[in-house]
C-alpha positions in Angstrom: -37.5 25.4 15.3 -35.2 22.5 14.3 -31.7 23.8 13.8 -29.1 22.4 11.4 -25.4 22.1 12.0 -23.4 21.6 8.8 -20.3 19.5 8.7 -18.2 21.7 6.4 -15.1 20.4 4.8 -13.6 23.8 3.9 -14.1 27.5 4.3 -16.0 27.5 1.1 -18.4 24.9 2.5 -18.7 26.8 5.7 -19.7 30.0 3.9 -22.3 28.0 1.9 -23.7 26.6 5.1 -24.1 30.1 6.4 -25.8 31.3 3.2 -28.2 28.4 3.4 -29.3 29.3 7.0 -27.3 26.8 9.1 -27.1 27.7 12.8 -23.7 26.3 13.3 -20.7 24.9 11.4 -18.6 22.0 12.4 -15.4 22.6 10.4 -13.2 19.6 9.5 -11.2 18.1 6.7 -11.1 14.6 5.1 -14.7 13.8 5.5 -14.2 10.6 3.5 -12.1 9.4 6.5 -14.7 10.4 9.0 -13.2 13.9 9.4 -10.0 15.3 10.9 -8.9 18.6 12.3 -8.8 21.3 9.7 -5.7 23.4 9.0 -5.2 26.6 11.1 -5.6 28.6 7.9 -9.1 27.1 7.3 -10.0 27.9 10.9 -8.8 31.5 10.7 -10.6 32.2 7.4 -13.8 30.5 8.5 -13.8 32.7 11.6 -13.2 35.7 9.5 -16.2 35.0 7.2 -18.7 33.5 9.6 -21.1 35.2 11.9 -22.8 32.0 12.9 -21.3 29.6 15.5 -18.1 27.9 14.5 -17.1 24.6 16.1 -13.9 22.8 15.1 -13.3 19.0 15.0 -10.4 18.0 17.2 -9.3 14.7 15.7 -5.6 14.3 14.8 -6.1 11.3 12.5 -8.6 8.8 11.0 -9.1 5.4 12.5 -10.1 4.6 16.0 -10.5 6.9 19.0 -7.7 5.5 21.2 -4.9 8.1 21.2 -1.3 8.0 22.3 0.1 10.6 24.7 1.7 12.4 21.7 -1.6 12.5 19.8 -3.3 13.9 23.0 -0.7 16.6 23.1 -1.6 17.4 19.4 -5.3 17.7 20.4 -4.5 20.0 23.3 -2.4 22.2 21.0 -5.2 22.3 18.4 -7.7 23.3 21.0 -5.5 26.2 22.1 -5.3 27.3 18.4 -9.1 27.2 18.2 -9.5 29.3 21.3 -7.0 31.8 20.0 -8.8 31.9 16.7 -12.1 32.7 18.4 -14.0 29.5 17.7 -17.3 29.1 19.6 -16.7 25.4 20.3 -14.8 22.2 19.8 -15.8 18.7 18.9 -14.0 15.9 20.7 -14.1 12.2 21.6 -11.5 9.9 23.2 -12.2 6.2 24.2 -10.5 3.6 26.3 -9.4 0.2 24.8 -12.6 -1.4 26.3 -14.9 0.9 24.5 -15.7 3.2 27.4 -15.3 7.0 27.4 -11.9 8.2 28.5 -13.3 10.4 31.1 -10.0 11.6 32.5 -8.7 13.0 29.2 -12.0 14.2 27.9 -12.6 16.1 31.2 -9.2 17.8 30.8 -10.2 19.0 27.3 -13.6 20.2 28.4 -12.0 22.0 31.3 -9.7 23.9 29.0 -12.6 24.8 26.7 -14.8 26.0 29.6 -12.1 28.3 30.9 -12.5 30.3 27.8 -16.3 30.0 27.4 -16.0 27.5 24.5 -18.7 24.9 23.9 -18.1 21.2 23.5 -19.7 18.5 21.4 -18.8 14.8 21.8 -18.6 13.4 18.3 -19.4 9.9 16.8 -16.7 8.2 18.9 -19.9 7.8 21.0 -21.2 5.3 18.3 -18.1 3.1 18.9 -18.8 2.8 22.6 -19.5 -0.7 24.1 -22.4 0.7 26.1 -24.0 3.8 24.7 -26.3 4.4 27.7 -23.4 4.3 30.1 -21.4 6.5 27.7 -24.3 9.0 27.8 -24.1 9.3 31.5 -20.3 9.7 31.4 -20.5 12.4 28.8 -23.1 14.3 30.7 -20.8 14.1 33.8 -17.9 15.4 31.8 -19.8 18.5 30.9 -20.4 18.3 27.1 -23.2 20.3 25.5 -24.3 17.7 23.0 -23.7 14.3 21.5 -23.4 13.7 17.8 -24.6 10.2 17.0 -26.0 7.9 14.4 -27.4 5.6 17.2 -24.5 3.2 16.8 -25.4 2.4 13.2 -23.9 3.5 9.8 -26.6 6.1 9.3 -28.9 8.0 11.7 -32.0 6.5 10.0 -30.8 3.0 10.8 -30.1 4.1 14.4 -33.3 6.0 14.9 -34.7 3.7 17.6 -31.5 4.1 19.7 -31.5 7.9 19.1 -35.1 8.0 20.4 -34.1 6.2 23.5 -31.1 8.4 24.0 -33.3 11.5 23.8 -35.6 10.0 26.4 -32.8 9.0 28.8 -31.0 12.4 28.3 -34.2 14.1 29.6 -32.9 17.5 28.6 -29.6 17.1 30.4 -27.7 17.1 27.1 -28.7 17.6 23.4 -28.8 14.5 21.2 -27.9 15.5 17.7 -28.3 12.9 15.0 -25.9 12.8 12.1 -24.8 10.6 9.2 -26.9 10.2 6.0 -29.3 13.0 6.8 -30.8 14.7 3.8 -33.8 16.7 2.7 -35.6 13.5 1.9 -35.4 11.8 5.3 -34.9 14.6 7.9 -38.6 15.2 8.5 -39.2 11.5 9.4 -36.2 11.4 11.6 -37.2 14.5 13.5 -40.8 13.3 13.9 -39.7 9.9 15.1 -36.9 10.8 17.5 -38.0 14.2 18.9 -34.6 15.8 18.4 -34.3 19.6 18.1 -31.1 19.8 16.1 -29.6 17.7 13.2 -26.2 17.4 11.5 -25.5 17.1 7.8 -22.7 17.8 5.3 -25.4 18.8 2.7 -22.7 18.1 0.1 -23.0 18.5 -3.7 -20.6 17.4 -6.4 -19.2 20.1 -8.6 -17.1 19.7 -11.7 -13.5 21.0 -11.5 -12.5 23.9 -13.7 -9.3 22.4 -15.2 -9.1 22.5 -19.0 -6.4 19.9 -19.2 -7.2 16.6 -17.5 -5.0 13.5 -17.1 -7.5 10.7 -17.0 -4.8 8.0 -16.5 -4.1 8.6 -12.8 -5.8 8.6 -9.4 -4.1 10.6 -6.7 -6.0 9.0 -3.8 -8.5 6.4 -2.7 -11.1 9.1 -2.0 -14.6 9.6 -3.3 -14.9 10.4 -7.0 -12.2 11.4 -9.4 -9.5 14.1 -9.3 -11.6 16.6 -11.1 -14.8 16.5 -9.0 -15.1 18.9 -6.0 -17.2 17.9 -3.0 -18.5 20.8 -1.0 -21.6 22.0 0.9 -24.4 23.4 -1.2 -26.4 26.4 0.1 -29.6 25.2 -1.6 -29.3 21.8 0.0 -28.8 23.4 3.4 -32.0 25.5 2.8 -33.9 22.3 1.6 -32.9 20.3 4.7 -33.9 23.1 7.1 -37.2 23.6 5.3 -38.0 19.8 5.4 -37.0 19.5 9.1 -39.4 22.3 10.0 -42.2 21.5 7.5 
């Protein structure tokens, strides 16, 4: 059985992921910026409504994965909040300036998680490493459960060859979970080619906003779409991806 983790940008998306049959939710915000840590309110309400596993992204800002001491303190505080809220896992990734994994800081975060029985995924900071095969060994040594990766490319399909090699080199020591651009139309080919056992997708759909009055002369952000379109996970898309992956 190939399982699906849904990258959910809200509690509403998380609930849709659960309704669609996802095995796990990675809760985050600001997906158009690569994802950042969700609010404490989102975490609390997601935990209240989900019976599937809930992992939370620990990323204090968009941009690179080289963090200041203050940002690292923010990450530690966010992890404590996740533990207190009853999350099943956290999703982390910290790099050094030379593109290697910051083993010291990541080990500290993993140690905190393990003390409370919380799982750990290393996110796509992995794709920004100078040597992914050395990073694989470092992350295994740190004690993470899985690596979320697109194989160092913009999408998992583009990085499928690298993902296949990562699965081979991991040899069951850690789960390799492809993510980025995975949909119901390509997941079967990706699973068949790489041999992975779990995949990651936002399964997003665009929904029209419910406002009657609309000011069409302004944009509030540089984000995807307009101010009256809502991006969220669709339960039917989740079902379709799971069905295709296991077809």
